[in-house]
C-alpha positions in Angstrom: -17.8 27.5 -19.5 -14.4 25.9 -18.6 -15.0 26.4 -14.9 -18.3 24.5 -15.2 -16.6 21.8 -17.2 -13.8 21.5 -14.7 -16.3 21.4 -11.8 -18.2 18.6 -13.5 -15.0 16.8 -14.3 -13.7 17.1 -10.8 -17.0 15.6 -9.5 -16.8 12.8 -12.1 -13.3 11.7 -11.2 -13.2 12.6 -7.5 -12.5 9.6 -5.3 -14.3 9.4 -1.9 -12.6 8.0 1.2 -13.8 4.5 1.9 -13.0 1.9 4.5 -14.0 -1.7 4.8 -13.3 -4.8 6.8 -13.9 -7.0 3.8 -11.4 -9.9 3.7 -9.9 -11.5 0.7 -11.7 -14.7 0.0 -10.5 -15.9 -3.4 -11.4 -19.5 -3.6 -8.9 -22.4 -4.0 -10.7 -23.4 -7.2 -9.9 -20.0 -8.7 -6.3 -20.4 -7.6 -6.1 -23.8 -9.2 -7.4 -22.4 -12.5 -4.8 -19.7 -12.8 -1.9 -20.9 -14.9 -0.2 -17.5 -15.7 2.8 -18.2 -13.5 4.2 -21.7 -12.6 4.9 -20.5 -9.1 1.5 -18.8 -8.7 -0.5 -21.6 -7.0 1.8 -22.0 -4.1 2.1 -18.3 -3.4 -1.6 -17.5 -4.0 -2.8 -20.2 -1.7 -0.6 -18.8 1.0 -2.0 -15.3 0.2 -5.7 -16.2 0.4 -5.1 -17.5 3.9 -3.6 -14.2 5.1 -5.4 -13.0 8.3 -5.3 -9.6 9.8 -2.4 -10.6 12.0 -0.5 -12.0 9.0 -0.6 -8.6 7.3 2.0 -7.5 9.8 4.4 -9.4 7.5 3.8 -6.9 4.7 7.0 -5.0 4.0 7.2 -1.5 2.5 8.8 -1.8 -0.9 11.5 0.7 0.0 12.6 -1.4 3.0 12.7 -4.9 1.6 15.4 -6.9 3.2 15.4 -9.1 0.1 16.1 -6.2 -2.3 18.9 -6.8 -4.7 21.6 -4.4 -5.7 23.6 -1.9 -3.7 24.4 1.8 -3.6 26.3 1.4 -6.9 23.2 0.1 -8.7 21.8 2.2 -11.5 18.6 4.2 -11.1 16.2 5.9 -13.5 17.4 9.3 -12.2 21.0 8.3 -13.0 19.9 7.7 -16.5 18.5 11.2 -16.7 14.8 10.7 -15.9 13.5 12.2 -12.6 10.1 10.7 -11.8 9.7 13.0 -8.8 10.2 16.1 -10.9 7.5 14.9 -13.3 5.1 14.3 -10.5 5.8 17.8 -9.2 5.0 19.3 -12.6 1.7 17.4 -12.7 0.9 18.7 -9.2 1.6 22.3 -10.3 -0.4 21.9 -13.6 -3.4 20.6 -11.6 -3.5 23.9 -9.7 -4.0 25.7 -13.0 -6.3 23.1 -14.6 -8.4 21.2 -12.0 -9.0 17.5 -13.0 -5.6 16.9 -14.5 -3.8 13.8 -13.3 -5.8 10.9 -14.5 -4.8 8.5 -17.2 -7.0 10.4 -19.6 -8.8 13.7 -19.7 -12.6 13.7 -19.5 -14.7 16.3 -21.4 -18.5 16.3 -20.8 -20.5 15.9 -24.0 -24.3 15.3 -23.4 -24.8 12.1 -21.6 -21.2 11.0 -22.2 -17.6 12.0 -21.7 -15.0 12.3 -24.4 -11.8 10.8 -23.0 -8.5 12.1 -24.5 -4.9 11.0 -24.1 -1.5 11.8 -25.6 1.9 10.2 -25.4 5.0 9.2 -27.3 7.4 6.3 -27.2 10.3 8.0 -25.5 13.9 6.8 -26.1 12.7 3.4 -27.4 13.1 5.3 -30.6 16.9 5.2 -30.1 16.7 1.4 -30.2 14.5 1.6 -33.3 17.3 3.6 -35.0 20.0 1.2 -33.9 18.1 -2.0 -34.8 16.4 -0.8 -37.9 13.0 -2.1 -36.5 10.6 0.7 -37.6 7.5 -1.3 -38.5 6.3 -1.9 -34.9 7.1 1.4 -33.2 3.8 2.8 -34.5 2.0 0.1 -32.5 3.8 1.3 -29.4 2.6 4.9 -30.2 -1.0 3.9 -30.5 -0.9 1.6 -27.5 0.4 4.3 -25.1 -2.6 6.5 -25.7 -5.4 4.0 -26.2 -4.4 2.0 -23.1 -4.6 5.2 -21.1 -8.0 6.2 -22.1 -9.5 2.7 -21.8 -8.8 2.9 -18.1 -11.9 5.2 -17.8 -14.0 2.6 -19.6 -13.8 4.6 -22.9 -13.9 3.0 -26.3 -11.3 4.6 -28.6 -12.9 6.5 -31.5 -10.0 8.0 -33.4 -6.2 8.5 -33.4 -3.9 11.3 -34.7 -0.2 11.1 -35.1 2.7 13.6 -35.4 5.9 12.5 -37.2 8.9 14.9 -37.2 12.2 14.5 -38.9 15.0 16.6 -40.4 14.9 15.0 -43.8 11.9 12.9 -44.9 12.8 9.3 -45.8 9.5 8.2 -47.4 10.2 4.5 -47.2 11.1 4.7 -43.5 8.1 6.9 -42.7 5.9 4.4 -44.5 7.1 1.6 -42.2 6.3 3.7 -39.1 2.8 4.7 -40.4 2.1 1.1 -41.2 2.7 0.3 -37.6 0.3 3.1 -36.5 -2.4 1.6 -38.8 -1.8 -1.8 -37.3 -2.2 -0.3 -33.8 -5.4 1.4 -34.7 -6.8 -1.8 -36.2 -5.9 -3.6 -32.9 -7.8 -1.0 -30.9 -10.7 -0.7 -33.3 -10.3 3.0 -33.8 -9.9 5.2 -36.9 -6.6 6.8 -37.9 -8.2 10.2 -38.5 -5.2 12.2 -39.6 -1.8 13.4 -38.6 1.1 15.8 -39.2 4.4 15.2 -41.0 7.0 17.8 -40.1 10.3 18.1 -42.0 12.6 20.3 -40.0 16.2 20.5 -41.4 19.0 20.5 -38.9 16.7 19.7 -36.0 17.2 16.0 -35.7 20.2 13.8 -36.5 20.4 12.1 -39.9 18.0 9.1 -40.0 16.2 10.0 -36.8 12.7 11.1 -36.1 10.3 11.8 -33.2 6.7 10.6 -32.7 3.6 11.7 -30.8 0.2 10.3 -30.7 -3.3 11.5 -29.6 -6.3 9.4 -29.0 -10.0 10.2 -28.2 -12.6 7.8 -26.9 -16.1 8.0 -25.5 -17.9 6.6 -22.5 -21.4 7.1 -21.0 -21.3 9.2 -17.8 -22.9 6.5 -15.8 -20.3 4.0 -17.0 -17.2 5.9 -16.2 -14.6 3.9 -14.2 -13.1 6.2 -11.6 -12.1 4.1 -8.7 -14.3 5.9 -6.2 -16.1 2.6 -5.1 -12.9 0.7 -4.4 -12.7 -0.7 -0.9 -10.2 -2.7 1.2 -10.5 -6.3 0.3 -11.0 -5.8 -3.4 -8.5 -7.7 -5.5 -6.0 -6.8 -8.2 -6.1 -8.7 -11.5 -3.0 -8.3 -13.7 -2.9 -8.6 -17.5 0.6 -9.6 -18.8 2.8 -7.4 -20.8 5.0 -8.3 -23.8 8.1 -6.9 -22.1 9.4 -3.4 -21.4 6.6 -1.8 -23.5 7.5 1.9 -24.0 8.8 3.2 -20.7 12.1 3.0 -18.9 14.3 3.0 -22.0 16.7 5.7 -20.8 17.6 3.3 -18.0 17.6 0.3 -20.4 20.1 2.0 -22.6 22.4 2.8 -19.7 22.2 -0.8 -18.6 23.1 -1.9 -22.1 26.1 0.3 -22.1 27.3 -1.0 -18.8 26.8 -4.6 -19.8 29.2 -4.5 -22.7 26.6 -6.3 -24.9 25.0 -5.1 -28.1 21.5 -5.3 -29.3 22.6 -8.1 -31.7 23.7 -10.2 -28.8 21.5 -13.0 -27.5 19.3 -12.3 -24.4 20.9 -14.7 -21.8 19.0 -18.0 -21.7 16.6 -17.1 -24.6 16.6 -17.8 -28.3 16.3 -14.1 -29.4 18.5 -11.1 -29.4 18.4 -8.2 -26.9 17.2 -6.0 -29.7 14.2 -8.3 -30.5 13.3 -8.6 -26.8 13.5 -4.9 -26.1 11.7 -3.9 -29.3 8.7 -6.2 -28.7 5.6 -3.9 -29.3 3.5 -2.7 -26.4 0.3 -4.8 -25.9 -2.9 -3.0 -26.8 -5.3 -4.0 -24.1 -8.4 -2.2 -25.5 -10.5 -5.2 -26.6 -9.8 -7.5 -23.7 -10.3 -4.7 -21.1 -13.6 -3.6 -22.7 -14.7 -7.2 -22.8 -14.0 -7.5 -19.0 -15.7 -4.2 -18.3 -18.8 -5.3 -20.3 -19.2 -8.3 -18.0 -19.5 -5.9 -15.0 -17.8 -5.4 -11.6 -14.8 -3.4 -12.7 -14.0 -0.6 -10.2 -10.7 0.8 -11.3 -8.0 0.3 -13.9 -4.3 1.3 -13.9 -2.1 1.3 -17.0 1.4 0.4 -15.8 3.7 2.8 -17.6 6.3 5.3 -16.3 6.3 5.0 -12.5 5.7 1.3 -12.5 3.5 -0.3 -9.8 4.6 2.2 -7.2 3.1 5.3 -8.8 0.4 4.0 -11.2 -1.7 1.6 -9.1 -2.4 4.2 -6.3 -3.6 6.6 -8.9 -6.9 4.8 -9.0 -7.5 4.5 -5.3 -9.5 6.7 -2.9 -7.5 8.3 -0.2 -6.5 6.0 2.6 -6.2 2.8 0.5 -3.1 1.1 -1.0 -2.1 -2.2 -2.7 -0.5 -5.3 -1.3 1.2 -7.2 -4.2 1.8 -10.9 -3.9 5.4 -11.6 -4.6 6.0 -14.3 -7.3 2.3 -14.4 -8.3 3.3 -14.0 -12.0 6.3 -14.9 -14.1 8.6 -11.9 -14.6 9.8 -11.9 -18.2 13.6 -12.8 -18.6 14.3 -9.3 -20.1 13.6 -7.7 -16.7 15.8 -10.2 -14.9 18.6 -9.3 -17.3 18.1 -5.6 -16.9 18.2 -5.9 -13.1 21.3 -8.1 -13.0 23.2 -6.2 -15.6 22.4 -2.9 -14.1 22.7 -4.0 -10.4 19.3 -2.3 -9.9 17.4 -2.6 -6.6 14.0 -4.1 -6.5 12.3 -0.9 -5.5 13.8 0.9 -8.5 12.7 -1.8 -10.9 9.2 -1.6 -9.6 9.0 2.1 -9.9 10.4 2.1 -13.4 9.2 -0.9 -15.3 5.9 -2.9 -15.6 7.8 -6.1 -14.6 5.5 -8.2 -16.8 2.1 -6.7 -15.8 0.9 -4.0 -18.2 -2.6 -3.4 -16.9 -4.1 -3.8 -13.4 -7.8 -4.2 -12.9 -9.5 -3.6 -9.5 -12.5 -5.8 -8.9 -14.4 -7.5 -6.1 -13.2 -10.9 -5.0 -16.2 -12.5 -6.7 -15.5 -10.8 -10.0 -11.8 -11.6 -9.7 -12.7 -15.3 -9.3 -14.9 -15.1 -12.4 -12.3 -13.5 -14.6 -9.7 -16.2 -13.6 -12.0 -19.2 -13.8 -13.5 -18.0 -17.1 -10.0 -18.4 -18.7 -11.0 -16.2 -21.7 -8.2 -13.7 -20.9 -4.7 -14.5 -19.7 -5.0 -12.9 -16.3 -3.9 -13.6 -12.8 -4.6 -12.5 -9.2 -1.6 -10.3 -8.2 -2.7 -8.6 -5.0 -5.4 -6.9 -3.0 -6.5 -3.5 -1.8 -5.5 -2.7 1.8 -6.3 0.0 4.3 -2.8 1.5 4.1 -1.7 3.9 1.4 1.2 3.0 -0.9 2.3 -0.2 -2.5 3.7 -3.1 -0.4 4.6 -6.6 -1.0 3.6 -9.9 0.6 
């Protein structure tokens, strides 16, 4: 049974090799309507006039002459997180369970697929303990799973949570669960149940851990799998609220190096570092499903751990990559502070953080123009699909 399921799943999510000479042709009117970034219009107008010869100016992100930082700059690996090791584990698991590796797992059920995802909120919990902000961490928990499964076009059905602690503080736990309920309401799914585990001596006093599990459904003919993406398609970005729920091991290392505390003001802004860093993850479910419902969506990438570098290529057929337009959106101040305080190189930032774009939608140039001109969703053209694998920057 499982072999048949895996075979059907592999067929469903397999991406065929495509090539196209389609050229980017986003209209100037679409550019004029995009107000997401103050500097977007100038950069995007330059981008839409890129010719085949101009693409020689695309620089691989690892070789950018404009990259900031130096050999003494912090990296995610320095902070204890090895993205390459994680990717290697996924590769090995995929040998044992074909079909593993997408943002969500698909299970055939009649004329539909159940799409499942699971995640936590990582060491953002450490900041919750330090700031005392517990009422929004549950939103983060829901967001990390439902945002993953919606990339397949699935509507979330229900959510389950796991809350573990050494000594149950009922008032604190209630705050966390309240956030989970809020997240489920935002994503229009049911909080079906969960597990509360009290494990003496396992966690430090006042600390806890969280995991979440989401299940959604999508018709088989409506699955978004990226297999029809071709060179010349465009990338539409949806803004993030900040760091979301990835990269906090590096954030905490930067905070230590900076000499600042979470109660200190974010430079140039009227909020504290704690408030900026604890901003809850955006739940994209309703806006993404609305965009999908209007047609033309070919692929969707949730920008989490691995940033642009590792997440965008996950939705492409072999042989294709992304060219990102530099300065085509406004990078939130919190990322600028992280980079400067940690002396972090551009390439490391782009492989660790979302940099202000939490979801990337791949569409045809016509659909991209429609999304931008419609103005219903805060979205912006951030790049295009090119015939070279990897992620590069114009």
